Phi, psi and omega in degrees: 000128184266122182244134173245120180255130180245119174197142184293334186244136181203175178313137002263018175304145183260004175303152183303315181290331176296313180293321178299311182294324178297312178299315182299308184296316181291326176294318178294322177298320179293335177277359177105357177284147172268111189244128171241136179245129174250119185215182178273162180227220186091232180244119183267145175287120178227082183296138174287169176290154180075219187247018179291153179293154184291151174258140179249113192239126174291148182236157182295152179282342181207117179209162175252122183226118179052043176085359184245131173279126181247119176248121185246140177244151184296135177218136180294154180297147178294143177293151180290159177302151182279167184282177183296323179233077186289141173284166178298325178296316179298316179297315179296319180298317180293318180298317179292323178298316177296316181298321180295318178296316177299314181298318178300314179300310182299317181294312180293321181294319179300320179293319184290330180307326187290342180254003179270149176300147180292127178273168172271328180222135172253127177245122183236131172281167187245019177230113358290165191297331184282356173299325175301321176297320176299317178299319179297318177298316183295321179292323179290321180296329187245004183057036182263160174288151182241127174243125173261121178257099191278121175258321178224143182266105177261151359272007183299329178298323178295322176298313183296330181271359179076020182263357178206157176246150182304328183272356185287153176299321179301311182295316179298317180296315180293325177297314177298315179299314181298317180298318179295317181295315180298320181290339182273342185283149175275325174219148176233121181261119175258158185268341175198180185291324179296320177294320179300319178298317177300318183290324174299318178296329184276357177122352176288156178255154181298330180292334180277331192279138173226130178259119178228123179297152164297176188210166170219153181273113177292343176276322180280318178262115181233148177304127178253158176300149179303320182273067179265182187296324183292318176296325181294322177301328182269357182074025179261132181241271181265008182295149175274121190238132169253128189242129169251121182233126178135204183286125176267065188261178187287343180280353182256148184272097176263346176299318179293322176296315177301317178298319179296320177296321177293319176299315178299320183298330181272356182218047184298336181277355183269117175068183180287149179291138177256125174264145181244133179236123180242117182243123179128188181226175175152170187299333186266350190292320180298318179295318179302308183293325179292339182275352186291124177301152185299326180283359179252359187301325180283353181252357181242124185237148183224140174223148176288175174308140182252154178299151183299330180299342180260009188300318178301316180294321179298308184289333178271354178292332179268140170288334176226137174265139186252128175237132179225136180221130176296148184303322184288348185272356184301127180085348181266336175211160179229110184301117181282350180301329186308316191285321175296320179294320177298314180297329180279356178068048181236135170301159186236138169251120186246132174246120180168188179303146184291334179258142179143175185301312187290309178298327177294318180295314180300319181289311186292321183263358181054064184251356182162210182235150180231128179232151179286154175305133178094350184262069177297330179294318178295326180296308183292325177299313181297320179295317181296320179297318180291325177298333182266359187234082184297323180300313179297318179301311181297323179294318178296315182299318180294317180293325178300311181296319179300318180294322179297322183283328187261335185236331189234026179283150183305316178300328178294313179296319180294327175298321176294317176299314179299322178297320177300313182294320179295324179297324177290327175298316180294321178296323182293330178291000000 
């Protein structure tokens, strides 16, 4: 069975969707599927280990890697993250830079599609949203089945981020496009039940929808000792550390984190000191670091994105893994951080709406703490309590790892994805 996967980011890019797609494609290839990936090229971000500056390396336009054919089209480099207090010009420049890169990828990919072998199934991610349109074109050109693998729900995500208004021409046009796209797909993969509900409201049918969780490899990601190499680089030994690793983007709630750090700064003598570690980049990171009170500077640490080979060390560097989602984002995105943290055997601190998959899981399985958006006081209080209760921490860590192995391991999710593809094979006959 011939599969064509469409996404702007793929190996060796370290973006979350790049790593996700790489695992997905290579696992399907190992199962006997013929997988081709059409993605962007140019110069990929490949951070060195430690704190060395990143290297920007050109990659081949067509190569075979771990059983997957990778076809890359030229795409301009992503614009750098904006400053802590960006001007309107800076925000516009970054937005236009991103749009230019997306447009270049779509144009180049559409041209390249015509010289690729016809697939049986086209799988398109939905970030950026017009990749789905590319998938629709590819499926029509080859009479292939179309699978939309939804990562973010557009255009509702733009509303939630304040980048569009319901009455705007942009929102109306994208809403019409999304409804048309959903109705044209043979299958739509949602990441959780809240996202599936959003997609039903946006025009998808129940017969099309399949819910498959994101995943992490319990074999690749394993719990590491607290005193690992990454903590050593930062001079951290027995300190209690809460770690946020990944995209510091606008969909995540950093205001509550900032408030928790401010509360801690005014009560440093209360309880054990909590150290904060932020690993990655994004539009909100500069603002976050700029807000740190002067008496907290020694307790807040920052690292750039790290190579995938260090992922176990990154996730194990924190005694608690931090997940934050803005209230308006519920059902529009599903934080993939959850699964890596579970595999790493770490309790979780969640900031977000009280209802939903993650807070219910944390409550039912006793995996950590959940606080509402805006309640920085509850966050620092919960962290301090956990820092003082080693027995409770160890019990949470053990349950997290068990859950990763039994419910959210990569082979389980990949079996579900393979089943979706096989069902389309039967329908085509």
